[in-house]
C-alpha positions in Angstrom: 119.7 91.9 90.8 122.8 93.9 89.9 124.2 96.3 92.3 122.5 99.8 92.5 124.3 102.4 90.5 124.0 106.1 89.6 125.4 107.8 86.5 124.0 111.2 85.4 122.1 110.9 82.1 123.3 113.4 79.5 121.0 112.5 76.6 117.7 114.1 75.7 114.3 112.6 76.3 113.2 110.2 73.5 115.9 109.2 71.1 117.8 105.9 71.3 117.3 105.6 75.0 113.6 105.4 74.5 114.0 102.9 71.7 116.2 100.6 73.8 113.8 100.8 76.8 110.9 99.8 74.5 112.9 96.9 73.1 113.8 95.7 76.6 110.2 95.5 77.8 108.9 93.8 74.7 111.5 91.1 75.1 110.9 90.8 78.8 107.1 90.4 78.4 107.6 87.9 75.5 105.7 90.1 73.0 108.4 91.3 70.7 106.5 90.0 67.7 102.9 90.7 68.6 102.8 94.2 70.3 104.2 96.1 67.3 101.2 94.9 65.3 98.8 96.0 68.1 100.5 99.4 68.1 99.3 100.1 64.6 95.8 100.7 66.1 97.2 102.6 69.1 95.3 105.9 69.5 93.7 105.5 66.1 90.2 106.5 65.3 88.9 102.9 64.9 91.4 101.4 67.3 92.0 101.6 71.1 92.8 104.5 73.4 96.1 104.3 75.2 95.8 102.5 78.5 98.5 104.6 80.1 98.0 108.4 80.5 95.0 110.6 79.4 96.9 112.8 76.9 94.8 113.8 73.8 94.0 111.4 71.1 94.4 113.6 67.9 92.0 113.8 65.0 94.9 113.3 62.6 97.2 110.8 64.4 100.8 110.2 63.6 101.5 106.9 61.9 103.0 105.9 65.2 100.8 107.6 67.7 102.4 106.3 70.8 105.2 106.9 73.2 107.6 104.9 75.3 105.2 104.7 78.2 102.3 103.8 76.0 104.3 100.8 74.6 105.2 99.7 78.1 101.5 99.8 79.1 100.5 97.8 76.0 103.3 95.2 76.6 102.3 95.0 80.3 98.7 94.2 79.4 99.4 91.9 76.4 102.2 90.1 78.2 102.8 86.4 77.4 103.2 85.6 81.1 100.3 84.0 83.0 99.5 83.8 86.7 97.5 80.6 87.0 96.0 78.7 90.0 99.1 76.6 89.9 101.2 79.6 90.9 98.9 80.2 94.0 99.1 76.5 94.9 102.9 77.0 95.3 102.9 80.2 97.3 101.2 81.4 100.4 99.9 84.9 100.8 102.4 85.5 103.6 105.3 84.6 101.3 104.0 86.7 98.4 103.8 89.7 100.8 107.6 89.7 100.8 107.8 90.2 97.1 108.1 93.7 95.7 105.6 95.4 93.3 107.6 94.6 90.2 107.9 90.9 90.8 104.3 90.5 91.8 103.1 91.9 88.5 105.7 90.1 86.5 103.9 86.8 87.4 101.7 87.8 84.5 98.0 88.1 83.7 95.6 86.5 86.2 93.6 83.7 84.5 90.9 82.5 87.0 88.7 83.9 89.7 90.2 83.1 93.2 89.0 83.0 96.8 91.3 83.3 99.8 91.5 80.2 102.0 92.6 81.3 105.5 93.4 77.7 106.6 96.1 77.3 103.9 96.9 81.0 103.6 96.5 80.6 99.8 94.2 81.8 97.0 92.3 78.9 95.5 90.3 78.8 92.2 86.5 79.3 92.3 83.8 79.5 89.7 82.4 82.8 88.7 78.9 81.8 89.7 80.1 80.8 93.2 82.2 84.0 93.6 79.4 86.3 92.6 76.8 84.6 94.7 79.0 84.7 97.7 79.9 88.4 97.2 76.3 89.3 96.6 75.2 87.5 99.8 77.8 89.4 101.8 76.8 92.8 100.3 73.1 92.1 100.9 73.9 91.2 104.6 75.5 94.6 105.3 72.8 96.2 107.5 74.2 99.8 107.3 74.8 100.3 103.6 77.2 103.2 104.4 79.7 100.5 105.5 80.3 99.4 102.0 82.8 101.3 99.8 83.0 101.1 95.9 86.4 102.2 94.7 87.4 102.4 91.1 90.6 102.9 89.1 91.0 105.6 86.5 91.3 103.0 83.7 87.6 102.1 83.9 85.6 102.9 80.7 82.7 105.4 80.6 80.2 102.6 80.3 81.5 100.6 83.2 81.8 103.7 85.3 78.2 104.7 84.6 76.9 101.3 85.6 79.1 101.1 88.7 77.9 104.4 90.0 74.3 103.4 89.3 74.8 100.1 91.1 76.4 101.8 94.2 73.5 104.3 94.4 70.8 101.7 94.0 72.6 99.7 96.7 72.3 102.8 99.0 75.3 105.0 99.2 77.6 107.5 97.4 80.8 105.9 98.6 82.6 106.1 95.3 86.2 107.1 95.9 88.5 106.9 92.9 92.0 107.6 91.8 91.1 111.3 91.2 90.9 111.6 95.0 94.7 111.0 95.1 95.7 113.5 92.3 93.4 115.9 90.6 90.5 116.2 93.0 92.2 119.5 93.8 91.5 120.6 90.3 87.8 119.5 90.6 87.5 121.8 93.7 89.7 124.8 92.5 88.5 125.3 88.9 84.7 125.4 89.5 85.1 128.1 92.1 87.4 130.1 89.8 85.9 129.6 86.3 82.8 127.4 86.7 84.0 124.1 85.2 85.9 121.3 86.7 88.1 120.4 83.8 90.7 122.3 81.7 89.8 124.7 78.9 92.6 123.8 76.4 92.3 121.6 73.3 95.2 120.2 71.3 94.7 122.9 68.6 95.4 125.6 71.2 99.0 124.4 71.5 99.6 125.2 67.9 98.2 128.7 68.4 99.8 129.6 71.7 102.6 132.1 71.9 103.7 131.2 75.5 103.4 128.0 77.5 104.0 127.8 81.2 104.6 124.6 83.2 104.1 124.2 86.9 104.8 120.8 88.6 104.3 118.6 85.6 106.8 116.3 84.0 105.7 115.2 80.4 108.9 113.3 79.8 107.8 110.5 82.2 104.1 111.1 82.7 102.7 112.1 79.2 105.5 111.8 76.6 103.3 112.3 73.6 102.8 115.8 74.9 106.5 116.4 73.9 105.5 116.5 70.2 103.4 119.7 70.3 106.0 121.2 72.7 108.7 120.4 70.2 106.7 122.1 67.5 106.0 125.2 69.7 109.7 125.5 70.6 110.7 125.4 66.9 108.2 128.2 66.3 110.1 130.3 68.9 107.3 130.0 71.5 108.8 130.6 75.0 108.2 127.6 77.3 108.7 128.5 80.9 109.0 125.8 83.6 108.7 125.8 87.3 109.7 122.5 88.9 112.0 121.5 91.7 113.9 118.9 89.6 115.3 119.5 86.1 113.3 116.9 84.2 114.8 115.9 80.9 111.6 116.0 78.9 111.3 119.7 79.8 114.9 120.4 78.8 115.6 118.6 75.5 113.7 116.2 73.3 114.8 114.0 70.4 111.8 112.6 68.5 112.3 108.8 68.3 109.8 108.7 65.4 111.9 111.0 63.2 114.5 109.1 61.2 116.4 112.4 60.6 116.6 113.3 64.3 117.6 109.7 65.2 120.4 109.7 62.7 121.7 113.2 63.4 121.1 113.2 67.1 119.9 116.8 66.9 117.6 117.4 69.9 115.1 120.3 70.4 115.4 122.6 73.3 112.1 122.6 75.2 112.2 125.1 78.1 113.4 128.6 77.4 113.3 129.4 81.2 113.7 126.7 83.9 113.2 127.8 87.5 113.8 125.2 90.2 111.2 126.3 92.7 111.4 124.9 96.2 108.9 122.0 96.9 105.9 123.7 98.3 107.0 127.1 96.8 104.8 127.4 93.8 102.1 129.4 95.5 104.7 132.0 96.4 106.3 131.9 93.0 103.0 132.4 91.3 102.2 135.3 93.6 105.6 136.8 92.7 104.8 136.5 89.0 101.4 138.1 89.5 102.9 140.9 91.6 105.4 141.7 88.9 102.8 141.8 86.2 100.7 144.1 88.4 103.8 146.3 89.0 104.4 146.5 85.3 100.8 147.6 84.8 100.9 150.2 87.5 104.1 151.6 86.1 102.8 151.7 82.5 99.6 153.5 83.6 101.5 156.0 85.7 103.7 156.8 82.7 100.6 157.1 80.4 101.5 154.0 78.5 99.5 151.0 77.3 97.9 148.8 80.0 99.6 145.5 80.7 96.4 144.0 82.2 93.4 143.2 80.0 91.2 145.8 81.6 88.1 145.3 79.4 88.2 141.5 80.2 88.7 142.1 83.9 85.9 144.6 84.0 83.4 142.6 81.9 84.2 139.0 82.9 85.7 138.8 86.4 85.0 139.3 90.0 87.3 140.1 92.9 90.2 141.7 91.1 90.6 144.7 93.3 90.8 142.6 96.5 93.4 140.4 94.8 95.4 143.3 93.5 95.5 145.0 96.9 96.7 141.7 98.4 99.5 141.5 95.8 100.7 145.0 96.5 101.1 144.1 100.2 103.3 141.1 99.5 107.0 141.5 100.4 109.6 140.4 97.9 111.9 139.0 100.6 109.1 136.7 101.8 108.2 135.6 98.3 111.9 134.8 97.6 112.2 132.9 100.9 109.1 130.8 100.4 109.6 130.1 96.7 113.3 129.4 96.9 113.8 131.7 93.9 115.2 135.1 93.2 113.0 138.1 92.5 114.6 138.3 89.1 113.4 134.8 88.2 109.8 135.7 88.8 110.2 139.0 87.1 111.7 137.3 84.0 108.7 135.1 83.7 106.4 138.1 84.2 108.1 140.0 81.4 107.6 137.2 78.9 104.0 136.7 80.1 103.2 140.4 79.8 104.2 140.6 76.1 102.5 137.3 75.1 99.0 137.3 73.7 97.9 133.6 74.1 99.2 131.8 77.1 98.6 128.2 78.3 99.1 127.4 81.9 99.9 123.7 82.3 100.1 122.0 85.7 100.2 118.6 87.3 100.4 117.1 90.8 103.3 119.4 91.7 100.5 121.9 92.4 97.6 119.7 93.4 99.4 117.5 96.1 100.0 120.2 98.7 97.9 121.3 101.6 97.2 124.6 99.9 96.9 122.9 96.5 93.5 124.4 95.8 94.7 128.0 96.3 97.8 127.3 94.3 95.8 126.1 91.3 93.6 129.2 91.7 96.6 131.4 91.8 97.6 130.1 88.4 94.1 130.9 87.2 94.5 134.4 88.7 97.6 134.8 86.6 95.8 133.8 83.4 92.8 136.0 84.2 95.0 139.1 84.6 95.6 139.2 80.8 92.4 137.5 79.6 94.0 134.2 78.9 90.8 132.2 79.3 88.3 131.9 76.6 90.8 132.9 74.0 92.2 130.8 71.1 95.7 129.4 72.0 95.2 130.1 75.7 93.8 128.6 78.8 94.2 126.3 81.8 95.5 122.8 81.2 95.6 120.3 84.1 97.3 117.1 82.9 95.5 114.0 84.1 97.3 110.8 84.8 95.0 107.7 84.5 93.6 107.3 81.0 90.0 107.7 81.9 90.0 109.3 85.3 88.3 112.4 83.9 85.6 110.3 82.1 84.8 108.5 85.4 83.9 111.7 87.0 81.8 112.7 84.1 79.9 109.4 84.4 79.1 110.0 88.1 82.0 108.3 90.0 82.0 110.8 92.8 81.2 110.9 96.5 79.6 114.3 96.1 75.9 114.0 95.3 75.9 117.6 93.9 78.3 116.7 91.1 75.9 114.4 89.2 72.2 114.9 88.2 70.7 112.5 90.8 67.2 113.8 90.3 67.3 112.9 86.6 69.0 109.5 87.4 66.3 108.7 89.9 63.5 109.6 87.6 65.1 107.6 84.7 65.5 104.4 86.7 62.6 104.7 89.2 64.4 104.9 92.5 65.4 107.5 95.1 69.2 108.0 95.0 70.9 108.6 98.3 71.6 112.2 99.0 74.1 111.9 101.8 77.7 112.6 100.8 79.8 109.5 100.5 83.5 108.9 101.3 86.4 110.0 99.2 89.7 108.2 99.4 91.0 109.8 102.7 87.6 109.5 104.3 87.3 105.8 103.3 90.7 105.2 104.9 89.7 107.0 108.1 86.5 104.9 108.2 88.6 101.7 107.8 90.8 102.7 110.7 87.7 103.4 112.8 86.3 100.0 112.0 83.3 101.6 110.2 83.8 99.7 106.9 82.6 96.1 106.4 83.0 95.6 102.7 85.4 97.2 100.2 84.9 96.5 96.5 87.9 97.6 94.3 87.1 97.8 90.6 90.7 98.1 89.4 93.8 99.6 90.9 96.0 98.9 93.8 94.3 100.9 96.5 96.2 99.9 99.6 99.5 100.5 97.9 98.5 103.9 96.5 97.2 105.4 99.8 99.2 107.0 102.7 99.7 105.6 106.2 100.7 102.1 105.3 101.8 101.1 108.8 98.3 101.7 110.1 96.2 100.9 107.0 97.6 97.5 106.2 96.8 95.9 109.6 93.4 97.6 109.6 92.7 96.3 106.1 93.2 92.7 107.2 90.2 93.2 109.7 87.7 94.0 106.9 85.0 91.5 106.5 84.9 91.5 102.7 87.5 92.7 100.2 87.0 92.2 96.4 89.9 92.9 94.0 88.9 93.3 90.4 92.3 93.3 88.7 94.3 92.0 85.7 97.6 91.3 87.6 98.5 90.4 91.1 99.3 93.4 93.4 99.8 94.1 97.1 96.2 95.0 97.8 95.1 91.5 96.9 97.6 90.1 99.4 96.0 91.8 102.3 92.8 89.8 102.5 90.0 90.4 104.9 87.9 87.7 106.4 86.5 87.0 103.0 88.6 88.0 100.0 88.3 87.5 96.2 90.5 88.2 93.2 88.3 88.6 90.1 90.4 88.9 86.9 88.8 90.7 84.0 89.4 91.4 80.3 91.8 94.3 79.5 91.1 97.3 77.3 93.1 96.0 74.4 91.3 92.7 74.4 88.1 91.7 72.5 85.0 91.9 74.8 82.5 89.6 73.0 79.0 89.0 74.1 76.0 87.2 72.5 75.5 90.3 70.4 79.1 90.2 69.1 82.2 92.3 69.8 81.5 95.2 72.0 83.1 98.7 72.1 83.8 101.1 74.9 84.6 104.8 75.3 86.9 107.1 77.3 87.5 110.8 77.8 90.9 112.4 77.4 92.4 115.2 79.4 91.0 117.8 76.9 87.4 116.6 77.5 87.1 114.7 74.2 85.3 111.4 74.2 86.6 108.5 72.0 85.6 105.0 71.0 87.7 102.0 71.9 87.8 98.7 70.1 89.8 95.8 71.5 91.9 93.8 69.1 93.4 90.7 70.9 91.8 87.6 72.3 91.5 87.7 76.1 94.5 86.3 78.1 92.3 83.5 79.4 88.9 81.9 78.5 88.0 82.3 82.2 88.1 86.1 82.1 84.9 88.2 81.8 84.4 91.9 81.1 83.9 94.5 83.8 80.5 95.3 82.5 79.3 91.7 82.7 80.7 91.5 86.2 78.9 94.7 87.4 75.6 93.6 85.8 75.6 90.0 87.1 76.5 91.2 90.6 73.8 93.9 90.5 71.2 91.4 89.5 72.1 89.3 92.5 72.3 92.1 95.0 69.5 94.5 94.1 65.8 94.1 94.1 64.3 93.6 90.6 63.6 96.9 88.8 62.1 96.8 85.3 63.6 100.1 84.3 67.1 98.8 84.9 67.9 96.3 82.2 71.0 94.7 83.5 70.7 91.7 81.1 70.5 94.1 78.1 73.4 96.2 79.3 75.8 93.2 79.6 74.8 92.0 76.1 74.8 95.3 74.1 77.0 98.1 75.4 75.2 100.5 73.1 72.2 100.2 75.4 74.4 101.6 78.2 75.3 104.6 76.0 71.7 105.2 75.3 71.1 105.4 79.0 74.0 107.8 79.4 72.6 110.0 76.7 69.3 110.2 78.6 71.0 111.1 81.9 73.4 113.6 80.3 71.7 114.7 77.1 73.6 118.0 76.9 76.8 116.2 76.1 76.1 112.7 75.1 73.5 113.1 72.3 74.1 110.8 69.3 76.8 109.1 71.4 77.0 106.0 69.3 78.1 107.8 66.2 80.0 110.7 67.6 82.5 108.7 69.7 84.0 107.5 66.4 84.6 111.0 65.0 88.3 111.8 64.4 89.5 113.4 67.5 86.4 112.3 69.4 83.6 114.6 70.4 84.2 117.6 72.7 82.5 117.9 76.0 80.8 121.2 76.5 83.5 123.6 77.9 81.7 126.9 78.8 84.9 128.7 79.5 85.9 128.5 75.8 83.1 130.9 75.0 83.7 132.9 78.2 80.6 131.6 80.0 81.3 131.4 83.7 79.0 129.0 85.6 80.1 130.3 89.1 78.1 131.8 91.9 79.0 135.3 90.8 78.3 134.5 87.1 81.9 135.7 86.4 85.4 134.3 86.5 86.7 134.8 90.1 90.0 136.1 91.2 90.6 134.1 94.4 92.7 135.8 97.0 94.7 133.2 99.0 94.7 133.0 102.8 98.5 133.1 102.8 101.6 131.9 101.2 102.0 128.6 103.1 101.6 125.7 100.6 102.0 123.3 103.5 101.0 124.8 106.8 102.1 121.9 109.0 105.5 121.8 107.4 108.2 122.8 109.9 110.6 125.4 108.8 113.7 124.0 107.0 116.5 123.6 109.4 119.3 121.2 110.1 116.9 118.4 110.8 113.6 118.6 108.8 113.6 118.3 105.0 110.8 118.4 102.4 110.3 115.0 100.8 108.5 115.0 97.4 107.4 111.7 96.0 108.3 111.0 92.3 107.6 108.5 89.6 110.4 107.0 87.6 110.3 106.9 83.8 109.9 103.1 84.2 106.6 103.0 86.0 103.0 104.1 85.7 101.5 105.0 89.1 101.8 101.9 91.2 102.8 99.7 88.2 106.6 99.3 88.1 108.0 98.3 84.8 111.6 98.1 85.9 114.3 99.3 88.3 116.0 101.9 86.1 115.1 105.6 86.0 117.0 106.5 82.9 116.5 110.2 83.0 117.7 110.5 86.6 120.6 108.1 86.0 119.4 105.5 88.6 119.9 101.8 87.9 118.9 98.6 89.6 117.0 100.2 92.5 114.1 102.3 93.6 115.3 102.7 97.2 117.1 106.0 96.7 116.8 109.5 98.2 117.8 112.4 96.0 119.5 115.1 98.0 121.3 118.4 97.4 125.0 118.1 97.9 124.9 120.9 100.5 122.3 119.0 102.6 124.4 115.8 102.3 127.5 117.6 103.6 125.5 119.6 106.3 124.0 116.4 107.7 127.4 114.6 107.7 126.3 112.0 105.2 128.1 110.4 102.3 126.9 109.6 98.8 125.8 106.0 98.6 125.2 105.5 102.3 122.1 103.7 103.5 119.8 106.0 105.5 116.4 105.8 107.2 113.8 108.5 106.6 111.4 109.4 109.4 108.4 111.5 109.3 108.6 114.7 111.4 105.2 114.6 113.2 104.0 114.7 116.8 101.0 112.3 116.5 102.7 109.3 118.2 102.9 107.2 115.0 106.3 105.9 114.0 106.6 106.3 110.2 110.0 105.3 108.8 111.6 103.9 105.6 114.9 102.2 105.8 117.6 101.2 103.3 117.4 104.4 101.3 120.6 105.1 99.4 121.8 108.7 99.3 122.2 110.2 95.8 123.6 113.7 95.2 121.2 115.4 92.8 120.3 118.8 91.4 117.4 119.5 93.8 116.8 122.7 95.9 118.4 122.9 99.2 116.1 121.5 101.9 114.2 119.4 99.5 114.7 115.6 98.9 113.0 113.2 96.5 112.0 109.5 96.7 109.9 107.2 94.7 106.1 106.6 95.0 104.6 104.4 96.2 107.5 103.2 98.3 107.6 106.5 100.2 103.8 106.5 101.0 104.6 104.8 104.3 106.0 108.2 105.4 102.8 110.2 104.6 100.3 110.8 107.4 96.7 110.3 106.4 95.9 113.8 107.8 98.5 115.5 105.6 96.2 116.5 102.7 95.0 119.4 100.6 92.5 121.6 102.3 89.2 121.5 100.4 90.0 118.4 98.3 91.7 116.0 100.7 94.2 115.0 98.1 97.2 113.5 100.0 100.0 116.1 100.1 102.6 113.9 98.7 104.8 116.6 97.3 105.9 118.0 100.7 106.3 115.4 103.5 108.3 116.7 106.5 111.1 114.1 107.2 114.4 113.7 108.9 117.3 111.6 107.6 119.3 109.2 109.8 122.3 106.9 109.3 121.2 103.4 109.8 124.2 102.1 111.8 128.0 102.3 111.8 128.3 99.2 109.6 127.0 101.1 106.5 129.2 104.1 106.6 130.9 103.2 103.4 129.2 103.9 100.1 126.7 101.2 99.0 125.9 102.7 95.6 128.2 102.4 92.6 129.1 105.8 91.1 130.1 106.0 87.5 132.9 108.5 86.7 131.5 111.7 85.4 
């Protein structure tokens, strides 16, 4: 690999940089000729839903309804490379553990089911029948069914998710952690308490009607690039777009539409954010409190002068609860303290409040910059408080908009993938299928990890994803993982989790979303739910990567038949043959939403889940939308005060990755080339700590629990980031995150503020190790 380098990137998001990046991955995956054909059906009504993020699939799609990240995800799945049994015959698991994430997945699509052979330290091919019989025997042998965990990735379809949850509950537990536990579980806790629904209230049409859009801790340029199109349109209409984010992310600064010939030829980009405030990592709660305080101050001043109210008083009186307590709390907040905790000036927060106060329809957009903090639940609720102050819920062009990551992570929860028995109609499910569902709460991701460390997990079944790489506490979790009795990895490409086998370990490769899933009844279709709560059909279009692959639904059904006692009401054989039968069952379990499922999922734009907030119906304990007064301003209570030693590490994704999937070693927007082992630091912190740009340093977690968490070989990059804050890439930096450092109420790992110290490695690396381009 070439030497790591850093050169600030001056171009907008999109444009020729996006086109070149797409061309590079198409060539690298050997699909330069085939993927462009597949992309004609990308996010189309009768095509497939993007297998990357969960951004909205529009009713009237663009001719090219995809983005740079979407193309990378398609190329990744349809790659020409194959990882066959011959590959595993040549490499031991111990050797492969030394490979990085990128090179593991670059081996290509897995082609055969495999079983770990401890004697040779290699994976060897096995028949599907033998694999499923063995796994079933092990699952049946688990005496305490609570010792089995059923994890799933956010890419799983609605149909597979529904059957997987049914299987787990008929097996005997609610141990159904999923990728939502690592990101937007905070949303699922915060929003029901505030507004009575666990998902956002904004549709794609609302962006065209909004007169103000506010962003908190979300980066569409890297995480949901198709979102830049409605933002570009809003900016051109003169809509103020106000951003709060520690880093200046290019997609929220400027965008040049790569699908516009005129823009590509002229190079004329669109300004996105009209205000950009670089809040301190962990400072959003204080910043939002400051904005709310300023809005209230404006209202009080207007009322005192006999002017027009700034707050929506009729809405507050008729639809909300708890406003007076919240308002009194705001009035007691000290501006000096708000400035200190947010890292912003009072004038910044007041500038936002002024624009907000004169806008009629405001959308509040947020991502993991809010959810992955210890006080993440209260921070999301503070954003809801701000919207409630002026009635910006249940109004056209307004609402709360959490941006989901995985393409169907929201659909999974709708289908019952949850450890919380109160979030799915278990009474109805039990009556429908003639069994008594377990009522004991299962384990979420953090609790599953805690159980593994205690030795209380015997079997761990992973339906997709790269669980061990995605979680915190690697130094403790990886050795503990090797002590599990049974680990099953249902994946499409090799990843690190599969290389940490338990006593018995299997790799079961399956058909991808873009591939044709054909049964005795013909080609089958699937469905997913996007971030706006719309459900869409999905039709694969390519032959499977190997004739030895099977679909996830067939895998679940055949395993369930081997594990569970026969039940005439559960027609596993019918489900694996005709997926419409699964949708009929879903419609019976969830009739309020999934009536006429088979037809409606092919409607342009999909069909909308019921969103009571849109009609100002509040399904909360009070029957109203609730102003939630926070317990304080600490977003991360165990975070030591910033000093000469402790810094706040926030983990980041590059624009060349999707969650744990790394497409390459360049982060174009941040100017990083040929490496992911960098730490982004403010120049003042570099000088204050006596460091030099390009030096190799070790990061150590500042914690007093006796665990040594460190990450070496990190190259220092001077970057525009708030003083006291540093940035490093996920999942590499997960080794620094304690398992106990999570959001109160949701247990989402608090990855956006990890307390660390920075140390020079030794005197031999005092000279710069990173190439710096002039300018």
